[in-house]
All heavy atoms as an XYZ file, in Angstrom:
806
protein
N     211.371    -33.854     -7.547
C     210.871    -34.761     -6.559
C     209.347    -34.768     -6.521
O     208.734    -35.806     -6.410
C     211.430    -34.341     -5.191
C     211.851    -35.490     -4.368
S     212.652    -34.833     -2.911
C     213.158    -36.349     -2.245
N     208.743    -33.550     -6.628
C     207.293    -33.465     -6.598
C     206.690    -34.165     -7.806
O     205.688    -34.841     -7.683
C     206.845    -32.003     -6.583
C     206.911    -31.382     -5.227
C     206.322    -29.978     -5.273
O     205.357    -29.754     -6.010
O     206.846    -29.119     -4.560
N     207.308    -34.029     -8.960
C     206.786    -34.632    -10.171
C     206.723    -36.145    -10.054
O     205.780    -36.783    -10.497
N     207.745    -36.740     -9.426
C     207.751    -38.190     -9.301
C     206.665    -38.666     -8.344
O     206.039    -39.687     -8.554
C     209.128    -38.690     -8.832
O     209.406    -38.166     -7.550
N     206.421    -37.893     -7.258
C     205.370    -38.300     -6.317
C     203.999    -38.124     -6.951
O     203.093    -38.898     -6.715
C     205.469    -37.516     -5.007
O     205.209    -36.155     -5.240
N     203.880    -37.120     -7.803
C     202.600    -36.906     -8.469
C     202.309    -38.031     -9.450
O     201.207    -38.519     -9.540
C     202.575    -35.566     -9.210
C     202.404    -34.400     -8.306
C     202.274    -33.136     -9.094
N     202.213    -31.992     -8.207
C     202.307    -30.756     -8.595
N     202.470    -30.479     -9.879
N     202.231    -29.769     -7.741
N     203.329    -38.430    -10.206
C     203.099    -39.469    -11.195
C     202.780    -40.794    -10.527
O     201.955    -41.556    -11.000
C     204.302    -39.606    -12.135
O     205.437    -39.995    -11.386
N     203.410    -41.070     -9.375
C     203.107    -42.320     -8.686
C     201.705    -42.291     -8.107
O     201.001    -43.284     -8.096
C     204.144    -42.612     -7.591
O     204.046    -41.639     -6.574
N     201.270    -41.101     -7.643
C     199.915    -40.983     -7.116
C     198.903    -41.168     -8.232
O     197.912    -41.855     -8.067
C     199.703    -39.616     -6.447
C     200.356    -39.481     -5.112
C     200.068    -38.129     -4.521
C     200.817    -37.929     -3.204
N     200.636    -36.594     -2.675
N     199.165    -40.549     -9.392
C     198.190    -40.632    -10.468
C     198.131    -42.042    -11.030
O     197.068    -42.519    -11.399
C     198.500    -39.609    -11.562
O     199.751    -39.888    -12.138
N     199.265    -42.751    -11.072
C     199.222    -44.104    -11.596
C     198.481    -45.023    -10.639
O     197.725    -45.885    -11.053
C     200.637    -44.622    -11.870
O     201.355    -44.734    -10.657
N     198.660    -44.820     -9.320
C     197.913    -45.647     -8.368
C     196.444    -45.267     -8.408
O     195.576    -46.113     -8.249
C     198.474    -45.500     -6.954
O     198.255    -44.192     -6.477
N     196.159    -43.998     -8.647
C     194.783    -43.563     -8.787
C     194.137    -44.196    -10.006
O     192.976    -44.589     -9.985
N     194.892    -44.308    -11.089
C     194.370    -44.940    -12.296
C     194.090    -46.410    -12.035
O     193.115    -46.953    -12.514
C     195.347    -44.774    -13.454
C     195.387    -43.369    -14.018
C     196.362    -43.279    -15.166
C     196.460    -41.847    -15.670
N     197.450    -41.723    -16.737
N     194.976    -47.064    -11.280
C     194.762    -48.476    -10.974
C     193.486    -48.671    -10.174
O     192.706    -49.568    -10.441
C     195.956    -49.063    -10.209
C     197.180    -49.175    -11.093
O     197.061    -49.241    -12.313
N     198.356    -49.200    -10.479
N     193.287    -47.831     -9.170
C     192.080    -47.934     -8.356
C     190.851    -47.676     -9.210
O     189.850    -48.370     -9.102
C     192.114    -46.935     -7.194
C     193.086    -47.291     -6.109
C     193.061    -46.264     -5.006
C     194.109    -46.542     -3.957
N     194.123    -45.526     -2.910
N     190.952    -46.677    -10.058
C     189.822    -46.311    -10.914
C     189.533    -47.436    -11.909
O     188.381    -47.822    -12.101
C     190.136    -45.012    -11.653
S     188.720    -44.351    -12.537
N     190.575    -47.980    -12.534
C     190.353    -49.057    -13.503
C     189.835    -50.309    -12.806
O     188.984    -51.016    -13.347
C     191.638    -49.360    -14.285
O     192.658    -49.789    -13.396
N     190.309    -50.569    -11.571
C     189.782    -51.708    -10.808
C     188.303    -51.524    -10.540
O     187.518    -52.459    -10.666
C     190.528    -51.872     -9.476
C     191.962    -52.349     -9.667
O     192.283    -52.835    -10.776
O     192.747    -52.225     -8.702
N     187.915    -50.309    -10.154
C     186.512    -50.019     -9.879
C     185.682    -50.172    -11.147
O     184.582    -50.730    -11.112
C     186.355    -48.618     -9.313
N     186.203    -49.688    -12.272
C     185.474    -49.804    -13.530
C     185.308    -51.261    -13.946
O     184.255    -51.663    -14.441
C     186.181    -49.018    -14.635
C     186.083    -47.493    -14.536
C     186.939    -46.834    -15.611
C     184.650    -47.029    -14.640
N     186.360    -52.062    -13.722
C     186.254    -53.480    -14.049
C     185.185    -54.143    -13.195
O     184.377    -54.933    -13.677
C     187.599    -54.179    -13.844
C     188.618    -53.853    -14.907
C     189.967    -54.484    -14.631
O     190.044    -55.447    -13.842
O     190.954    -54.022    -15.211
N     185.172    -53.789    -11.896
C     184.181    -54.364    -10.993
C     182.781    -53.962    -11.428
O     181.861    -54.780    -11.466
C     184.427    -53.878     -9.552
O     185.751    -54.218     -9.169
C     183.442    -54.502     -8.590
N     182.611    -52.704    -11.777
C     181.308    -52.207    -12.206
C     180.898    -52.864    -13.516
O     179.736    -53.224    -13.702
C     181.330    -50.670    -12.343
C     181.482    -50.033    -10.954
C     180.076    -50.162    -13.027
C     181.779    -48.567    -10.996
N     181.870    -53.035    -14.416
C     181.577    -53.680    -15.688
C     181.068    -55.100    -15.496
O     180.202    -55.566    -16.222
N     181.593    -55.782    -14.508
C     181.167    -57.154    -14.245
C     179.832    -57.198    -13.511
O     179.066    -58.128    -13.675
C     182.235    -57.886    -13.416
C     183.529    -58.098    -14.155
C     184.557    -58.744    -13.256
C     185.905    -58.857    -13.945
N     186.942    -59.350    -13.050
N     179.575    -56.195    -12.668
C     178.382    -56.229    -11.822
C     177.682    -54.873    -11.865
O     178.050    -53.956    -11.130
C     178.795    -56.574    -10.391
C     177.615    -56.819     -9.482
O     176.478    -56.893     -9.984
O     177.831    -56.941     -8.262
N     176.658    -54.712    -12.713
C     175.960    -53.423    -12.809
C     175.279    -53.024    -11.503
O     175.048    -51.847    -11.258
C     174.936    -53.624    -13.915
C     175.117    -54.986    -14.453
C     176.152    -55.685    -13.647
N     174.942    -53.988    -10.651
C     174.310    -53.639     -9.378
C     175.276    -52.854     -8.489
O     174.840    -52.073     -7.639
C     173.808    -54.891     -8.653
O     174.903    -55.723     -8.307
N     176.572    -53.057     -8.698
C     177.578    -52.306     -7.942
C     177.489    -50.817     -8.300
O     177.582    -49.950     -7.437
C     178.982    -52.840     -8.244
C     180.088    -52.172     -7.472
C     180.061    -52.493     -5.980
O     179.494    -53.514     -5.583
O     180.620    -51.686     -5.208
N     177.274    -50.531     -9.574
C     177.108    -49.147    -10.013
C     175.871    -48.527     -9.371
O     175.913    -47.408     -8.879
C     176.998    -49.068    -11.539
C     176.721    -47.684    -12.126
C     177.843    -46.724    -11.753
C     176.569    -47.764    -13.627
N     174.767    -49.284     -9.363
C     173.545    -48.784     -8.735
C     173.763    -48.529     -7.248
O     173.292    -47.534     -6.698
C     172.404    -49.785     -8.933
C     171.953    -49.895    -10.371
C     170.954    -51.007    -10.588
O     170.565    -51.679     -9.599
O     170.555    -51.211    -11.742
N     174.495    -49.425     -6.608
C     174.795    -49.272     -5.176
C     175.598    -47.995     -4.938
O     175.297    -47.207     -4.034
C     175.566    -50.494     -4.676
C     175.948    -50.439     -3.223
C     176.773    -51.647     -2.825
C     177.349    -51.485     -1.447
N     178.301    -52.543     -1.118
N     176.611    -47.776     -5.777
C     177.439    -46.572     -5.638
C     176.626    -45.310     -5.919
O     176.792    -44.298     -5.240
C     178.649    -46.649     -6.578
C     179.712    -47.684     -6.212
C     180.757    -47.780     -7.321
C     180.365    -47.356     -4.889
N     175.729    -45.385     -6.903
C     174.888    -44.232     -7.201
C     173.963    -43.914     -6.027
O     173.774    -42.748     -5.679
C     174.065    -44.491     -8.465
C     174.874    -44.404     -9.737
C     174.067    -44.769    -10.970
O     173.098    -45.523    -10.895
N     174.478    -44.232    -12.120
N     173.401    -44.932     -5.407
C     172.531    -44.716     -4.254
C     173.314    -44.112     -3.096
O     172.842    -43.195     -2.423
C     171.868    -46.031     -3.826
C     170.773    -46.472     -4.756
C     170.125    -47.756     -4.287
C     169.049    -48.206     -5.275
N     168.418    -49.463     -4.872
N     174.519    -44.640     -2.869
C     175.366    -44.079     -1.801
C     175.655    -42.612     -2.079
O     175.601    -41.776     -1.173
C     176.680    -44.860     -1.691
C     176.556    -46.215     -1.047
C     177.887    -46.948     -0.989
O     178.962    -46.285     -1.074
O     177.863    -48.169     -0.863
N     175.972    -42.316     -3.335
C     176.272    -40.937     -3.718
C     175.052    -40.042     -3.502
O     175.168    -38.937     -2.960
C     176.717    -40.888     -5.176
C     176.938    -39.508     -5.687
N     178.000    -38.735     -5.287
C     176.214    -38.745     -6.551
C     177.926    -37.556     -5.884
N     176.852    -37.537     -6.656
N     173.881    -40.511     -3.899
C     172.654    -39.738     -3.717
C     172.360    -39.511     -2.236
O     171.968    -38.412     -1.841
C     171.472    -40.457     -4.376
C     171.524    -40.429     -5.887
C     170.473    -41.314     -6.528
O     169.662    -41.935     -5.807
O     170.470    -41.401     -7.774
N     172.564    -40.537     -1.415
C     172.334    -40.399      0.031
C     173.287    -39.374      0.632
O     172.881    -38.536      1.447
C     172.510    -41.750      0.729
C     171.396    -42.736      0.454
C     171.673    -44.112      1.037
O     172.581    -44.249      1.886
O     170.978    -45.061      0.646
N     174.545    -39.455      0.235
C     175.533    -38.510      0.763
C     175.223    -37.089      0.296
O     175.338    -36.138      1.072
C     176.944    -38.921      0.353
C     177.427    -40.154      1.085
C     178.817    -40.563      0.672
C     179.242    -41.820      1.411
N     180.597    -42.235      1.044
N     174.807    -36.950     -0.957
C     174.445    -35.632     -1.483
C     173.248    -35.075     -0.723
O     173.223    -33.903     -0.346
C     174.127    -35.723     -2.983
O     175.256    -36.258     -3.667
C     173.780    -34.364     -3.560
N     172.245    -35.928     -0.478
C     171.060    -35.510      0.267
C     171.447    -35.099      1.698
O     170.989    -34.083      2.203
C     170.034    -36.644      0.291
C     168.695    -36.273      0.811
C     167.623    -37.363      0.654
N     168.100    -38.738      0.678
C     168.169    -39.548     -0.396
N     167.815    -39.114     -1.580
N     168.586    -40.793     -0.277
N     172.331    -35.866      2.329
C     172.773    -35.549      3.693
C     173.522    -34.217      3.711
O     173.337    -33.394      4.624
C     173.666    -36.680      4.224
C     174.099    -36.496      5.641
C     172.941    -36.578      6.599
C     173.418    -36.488      8.024
N     172.338    -36.469      8.983
N     174.349    -33.985      2.695
C     175.079    -32.716      2.600
C     174.103    -31.553      2.494
O     174.263    -30.531      3.170
C     176.054    -32.740      1.398
C     177.229    -33.670      1.703
C     176.549    -31.339      1.065
C     178.126    -33.954      0.514
N     173.072    -31.710      1.677
C     172.073    -30.646      1.526
C     171.330    -30.403      2.837
O     171.066    -29.261      3.209
C     171.081    -30.993      0.409
C     171.689    -30.942     -0.979
C     172.297    -29.591     -1.298
O     171.759    -28.545     -0.976
N     173.469    -29.614     -1.926
N     170.995    -31.482      3.539
C     170.330    -31.328      4.836
C     171.210    -30.560      5.812
O     170.747    -29.662      6.513
C     170.006    -32.709      5.433
C     168.874    -33.434      4.762
C     168.680    -34.839      5.325
O     169.117    -35.112      6.462
O     168.100    -35.672      4.614
N     172.490    -30.930      5.856
C     173.416    -30.256      6.767
C     173.579    -28.786      6.392
O     173.633    -27.920      7.269
C     174.767    -30.970      6.781
C     174.759    -32.360      7.415
C     176.097    -33.046      7.195
C     174.438    -32.281      8.892
N     173.636    -28.497      5.101
C     173.753    -27.103      4.667
C     172.541    -26.296      5.111
O     172.677    -25.169      5.581
C     173.894    -27.018      3.144
C     175.269    -27.343      2.627
C     175.329    -27.195      1.118
C     176.707    -27.484      0.572
N     176.757    -27.344     -0.895
N     171.352    -26.884      4.959
C     170.147    -26.153      5.362
C     170.105    -25.982      6.882
O     169.679    -24.940      7.379
C     168.892    -26.851      4.857
O     168.744    -28.112      5.463
N     170.570    -26.984      7.628
C     170.622    -26.858      9.087
C     171.595    -25.758      9.498
O     171.305    -24.965     10.395
C     171.029    -28.182      9.731
C     169.950    -29.235      9.675
C     170.427    -30.571     10.217
O     171.565    -30.711     10.659
N     169.549    -31.565     10.174
N     172.738    -25.706      8.834
C     173.726    -24.673      9.132
C     173.142    -23.296      8.864
O     173.284    -22.368      9.664
C     175.015    -24.895      8.302
C     175.766    -26.116      8.830
C     175.909    -23.655      8.319
C     176.911    -26.563      7.938
N     172.455    -23.157      7.733
C     171.852    -21.873      7.380
C     170.793    -21.471      8.410
O     170.710    -20.309      8.811
C     171.243    -21.941      5.976
C     170.883    -20.609      5.406
C     172.065    -19.667      5.262
O     173.185    -20.127      4.990
O     171.858    -18.451      5.446
N     169.990    -22.442      8.849
C     168.954    -22.156      9.844
C     169.577    -21.696     11.162
O     169.096    -20.748     11.795
C     168.093    -23.390     10.076
N     170.666    -22.334     11.564
C     171.340    -21.948     12.805
C     171.933    -20.554     12.667
O     171.836    -19.737     13.586
C     172.427    -22.985     13.182
C     173.321    -22.471     14.289
C     171.787    -24.305     13.583
N     172.527    -20.265     11.519
C     173.085    -18.922     11.287
C     172.008    -17.859     11.417
O     172.205    -16.831     12.072
C     173.715    -18.832      9.895
C     175.074    -19.431      9.779
C     175.600    -19.218      8.367
C     176.935    -19.843      8.142
N     177.417    -19.644      6.760
N     170.863    -18.105     10.767
C     169.771    -17.129     10.822
C     169.264    -16.950     12.252
O     168.999    -15.828     12.690
C     168.626    -17.570      9.912
C     168.921    -17.527      8.417
C     167.768    -18.142      7.630
C     169.194    -16.106      7.958
N     169.140    -18.064     12.978
C     168.659    -17.987     14.358
C     169.643    -17.207     15.228
O     169.241    -16.379     16.051
C     168.449    -19.399     14.911
C     167.661    -19.429     16.189
C     167.252    -20.824     16.585
N     168.419    -21.644     16.850
C     168.571    -22.899     16.429
N     167.639    -23.494     15.742
N     169.673    -23.571     16.714
N     170.942    -17.424     15.025
C     171.942    -16.697     15.804
C     171.935    -15.206     15.472
O     172.063    -14.369     16.365
C     173.335    -17.285     15.568
C     173.601    -18.631     16.210
C     174.957    -19.171     15.752
C     173.558    -18.539     17.723
N     171.793    -14.881     14.196
C     171.737    -13.466     13.806
C     170.520    -12.792     14.413
O     170.600    -11.667     14.907
C     171.696    -13.340     12.286
C     173.021    -13.634     11.617
C     172.941    -13.576     10.110
O     171.971    -13.001      9.567
O     173.854    -14.102      9.458
N     169.390    -13.480     14.398
C     168.168    -12.926     14.964
C     168.324    -12.712     16.466
O     167.962    -11.669     17.003
C     166.995    -13.874     14.696
C     165.666    -13.355     15.175
C     164.557    -14.330     14.845
C     163.230    -13.851     15.382
N     162.159    -14.813     15.137
N     168.900    -13.700     17.146
C     169.094    -13.602     18.593
C     170.062    -12.474     18.932
O     169.890    -11.766     19.920
C     169.634    -14.922     19.141
C     169.666    -14.969     20.646
C     170.156    -16.281     21.172
N     169.232    -17.347     20.848
C     169.507    -18.630     21.008
N     170.682    -18.997     21.463
N     168.623    -19.547     20.699
N     171.088    -12.300     18.091
C     172.074    -11.251     18.339
C     171.443     -9.869     18.191
O     171.771     -8.938     18.920
C     173.238    -11.412     17.355
C     174.417    -10.535     17.652
C     175.675    -10.924     16.905
C     175.587    -10.926     15.442
N     176.881    -11.084     14.759
N     170.502     -9.733     17.260
C     169.856     -8.444     17.028
C     168.844     -8.112     18.112
O     168.618     -6.944     18.411
C     169.173     -8.440     15.659
C     170.153     -8.412     14.512
C     169.435     -8.449     13.187
C     170.429     -8.507     12.036
N     169.754     -8.604     10.743
N     168.223     -9.135     18.660
C     167.198     -8.903     19.677
C     167.867     -8.658     21.035
O     168.646     -9.455     21.504
C     166.281    -10.123     19.805
C     165.415    -10.354     18.606
C     164.588    -11.621     18.739
O     164.802    -12.390     19.691
O     163.734    -11.823     17.871
N     167.525     -7.526     21.627
C     168.018     -7.221     22.963
C     166.799     -7.196     23.882
O     165.916     -6.360     23.712
C     168.748     -5.866     22.994
C     169.219     -5.540     24.402
C     169.916     -5.870     22.036
N     166.748     -8.117     24.828
C     165.577     -8.156     25.708
C     165.372     -6.827     26.443
O     166.324     -6.140     26.814
C     165.903     -9.272     26.692
C     166.921    -10.117     25.998
C     167.686     -9.183     25.108
N     164.111     -6.484     26.611
C     163.745     -5.219     27.240
C     164.327     -5.105     28.650
O     164.774     -4.037     29.048
C     162.214     -5.089     27.277
C     161.729     -3.740     27.733
C     162.136     -2.624     26.789
O     162.339     -2.835     25.603
N     162.256     -1.425     27.312
N     164.350     -6.207     29.382
C     164.892     -6.174     30.751
C     166.344     -5.723     30.761
O     166.753     -4.952     31.623
C     164.794     -7.554     31.390
C     163.408     -7.971     31.784
C     163.396     -9.351     32.419
O     164.452     -9.817     32.884
O     162.312     -9.955     32.452
N     167.115     -6.244     29.811
C     168.524     -5.878     29.762
C     168.687     -4.392     29.464
O     169.552     -3.735     30.040
C     169.266     -6.709     28.719
C     169.477     -8.144     29.151
C     170.306     -8.904     28.142
C     170.540    -10.324     28.603
N     171.360    -11.088     27.664
N     167.854     -3.878     28.559
C     167.937     -2.452     28.246
C     167.568     -1.603     29.461
O     168.222     -0.597     29.744
C     167.016     -2.100     27.069
C     167.588     -2.480     25.713
S     169.194     -1.744     25.372
C     168.755     -0.033     25.233
N     166.528     -2.023     30.186
C     166.122     -1.280     31.381
C     167.227     -1.309     32.432
O     167.536     -0.288     33.054
C     164.830     -1.861     31.947
C     163.618     -1.559     31.096
C     162.361     -2.243     31.608
O     162.373     -2.809     32.717
O     161.358     -2.206     30.879
N     167.824     -2.466     32.630
C     168.917     -2.586     33.593
C     170.090     -1.702     33.197
O     170.689     -1.020     34.036
C     169.394     -4.034     33.698
O     168.379     -4.858     34.197
N     170.412     -1.716     31.927
C     171.509     -0.890     31.436
C     171.210      0.588     31.677
O     172.080      1.342     32.158
C     171.738     -1.154     29.945
C     172.779     -0.263     29.341
C     174.122     -0.502     29.564
C     172.411      0.829     28.569
C     175.092      0.328     29.023
C     173.369      1.661     28.024
C     174.706      1.411     28.248
N     169.986      0.999     31.370
C     169.615      2.408     31.574
C     169.676      2.786     33.052
O     170.155      3.874     33.398
C     168.220      2.677     31.008
C     168.218      2.650     29.491
O     169.243      2.853     28.845
N     167.056      2.382     28.907
N     169.205      1.900     33.932
C     169.269      2.172     35.373
C     170.706      2.304     35.847
O     171.040      3.215     36.626
C     168.561      1.074     36.163
C     167.057      1.097     35.978
O     166.492      2.127     35.629
N     166.417     -0.039     36.221
N     171.551      1.403     35.407
C     172.964      1.478     35.811
C     173.620      2.758     35.269
O     174.440      3.378     35.959
C     173.727      0.246     35.313
C     173.424     -1.049     36.048
C     174.091     -2.227     35.337
C     173.902     -0.971     37.492
N     173.268      3.145     34.073
C     173.821      4.366     33.492
C     173.412      5.583     34.314
O     174.234      6.468     34.599
C     173.353      4.519     32.027
O     173.772      3.372     31.293
C     173.941      5.760     31.393
N     172.135      5.621     34.720
C     171.658      6.737     35.548
C     172.395      6.772     36.888
O     172.805      7.848     37.352
C     170.149      6.620     35.778
C     169.330      6.954     34.545
C     167.842      6.737     34.791
O     167.402      6.763     35.965
O     167.122      6.545     33.795
N     172.562      5.619     37.525
C     173.279      5.563     38.805
C     174.718      6.026     38.636
O     175.242      6.773     39.464
C     173.262      4.145     39.377
C     171.929      3.730     39.942
C     171.993      2.314     40.496
C     170.642      1.870     41.005
N     170.669      0.487     41.514
N     175.365      5.584     37.576
C     176.741      5.979     37.319
C     176.840      7.491     37.142
O     177.715      8.149     37.732
C     177.275      5.270     36.067
C     178.581      5.833     35.582
C     179.772      5.513     36.226
C     178.632      6.699     34.498
C     180.975      6.037     35.791
C     179.823      7.238     34.057
C     180.995      6.900     34.711
O     182.189      7.434     34.285
N     175.948      8.055     36.334
C     175.975      9.498     36.100
C     175.733     10.269     37.395
O     176.374     11.299     37.648
C     174.944      9.892     35.042
C     175.361      9.431     33.662
O     176.537      9.225     33.382
N     174.378      9.238     32.785
N     174.826      9.767     38.222
C     174.545     10.410     39.501
C     175.776     10.361     40.419
O     176.154     11.375     41.021
C     173.354      9.720     40.170
O     173.169     10.204     41.471
N     176.388      9.194     40.512
C     177.575      9.054     41.363
C     178.736      9.898     40.839
O     179.493     10.485     41.622
C     177.982      7.581     41.455
C     176.977      6.742     42.234
S     177.371      5.003     42.209
C     178.672      4.938     43.398
N     178.873      9.978     39.529
C     179.940     10.797     38.943
C     179.715     12.264     39.284
O     180.657     12.988     39.645
C     179.979     10.586     37.430
C     181.136     11.325     36.764
C     181.180     11.063     35.296
N     179.929     11.578     34.718
C     179.604     11.460     33.444
N     180.392     10.820     32.619
N     178.482     11.969     32.992
N     178.456     12.705     39.203
C     178.144     14.099     39.535
C     178.454     14.376     41.001
O     179.028     15.425     41.340
C     176.671     14.394     39.229
N     178.105     13.438     41.882
C     178.410     13.602     43.307
C     179.923     13.653     43.539
O     180.414     14.462     44.331
C     177.812     12.457     44.125
C     176.310     12.497     44.244
C     175.775     11.267     44.974
O     176.533     10.385     45.354
N     174.458     11.233     45.164
N     180.653     12.790     42.851
C     182.109     12.756     42.994
C     182.715     14.098     42.601
O     183.545     14.656     43.320
C     182.689     11.629     42.140
C     184.192     11.700     41.993
C     185.024     11.303     43.028
C     184.776     12.179     40.815
C     186.402     11.371     42.889
C     186.142     12.254     40.669
C     186.956     11.843     41.720
O     188.319     11.926     41.584
N     182.288     14.627     41.447
C     182.838     15.910     41.004
C     182.449     17.050     41.939
O     183.248     17.968     42.184
C     182.417     16.224     39.562
C     183.175     15.394     38.543
C     182.490     14.646     37.584
C     184.564     15.363     38.524
C     183.168     13.887     36.650
C     185.255     14.608     37.599
C     184.560     13.869     36.663
O     185.240     13.124     35.740
N     181.255     16.974     42.503
C     180.825     18.011     43.460
C     181.689     17.943     44.718
O     182.152     18.985     45.220
C     179.352     17.830     43.817
N     181.933     16.748     45.234
C     182.786     16.597     46.420
C     184.220     17.004     46.126
O     184.888     17.625     46.962
C     182.742     15.151     46.930
C     181.426     14.706     47.558
C     181.465     13.204     47.829
C     181.173     15.476     48.846
N     184.675     16.659     44.953
C     186.040     17.030     44.547
C     186.172     18.552     44.488
O     187.179     19.117     44.951
C     186.387     16.388     43.200
C     187.815     16.558     42.693
C     188.809     15.935     43.670
C     187.968     15.929     41.321
N     185.164     19.192     43.922
C     185.199     20.672     43.833
C     185.193     21.299     45.242
O     185.926     22.249     45.500
C     183.994     21.157     43.030
N     184.391     20.748     46.174
C     184.373     21.251     47.552
C     185.735     21.069     48.207
O     186.220     21.962     48.920
C     183.310     20.518     48.376
C     181.885     20.895     48.062
C     180.885     20.098     48.870
O     181.275     19.489     49.898
O     179.707     20.053     48.465
N     186.347     19.929     47.973
C     187.649     19.662     48.578
C     188.703     20.619     48.036
O     189.526     21.134     48.789
C     188.067     18.209     48.270
C     189.331     17.790     48.964
C     189.624     16.315     48.698
C     190.899     15.916     49.405
N     191.222     14.512     49.196
N     188.669     20.859     46.760
C     189.629     21.788     46.150
C     189.409     23.201     46.691
O     190.377     23.914     46.999
C     189.527     21.756     44.601
C     190.039     20.405     44.077
C     190.288     22.891     43.964
C     189.852     20.188     42.603
N     188.150     23.636     46.828
C     187.864     24.957     47.375
C     188.344     25.050     48.831
O     188.795     26.084     49.269
C     186.355     25.251     47.302
C     185.854     25.549     45.919
C     184.357     25.777     45.883
O     183.703     25.870     46.938
O     183.819     25.827     44.771
N     188.228     23.975     49.583
C     188.652     23.950     50.972
C     190.171     24.052     51.107
O     190.675     24.554     52.110
N     190.911     23.576     50.110
C     192.361     23.633     50.159
C     192.879     25.024     49.803
O     193.964     25.395     50.186
C     192.968     22.605     49.196
C     192.754     21.136     49.571
C     193.307     20.243     48.448
C     193.442     20.793     50.881
N     192.092     25.780     49.078
C     192.563     27.101     48.638
C     192.439     28.121     49.679
O     192.250     28.408     50.649
C     191.775     27.554     47.413
C     192.064     26.712     46.223
C     191.226     27.143     45.031
O     190.327     27.974     45.131
O     191.478     26.632     43.943
């Protein structure tokens, strides 16, 4: 079944291709038009690729950079947490001693 669908696709592809070649053979300006379209699309693809690469680099750079404020905030919160944890364990130890 696949072979028959492939052969029908390739024969229709050949028809389209031969039709295009006949058109180009009759009108060389059509070939120039298609070449220009191809060049424009190729140029647009290259532009998009470079834009994608630039965005990737910018995102990687932003991901690596950690603003100083965020680091300071993180350090402050860590100190508060450690202090509260120490107080909790001290109170827990007092409570356990009181039960004994």
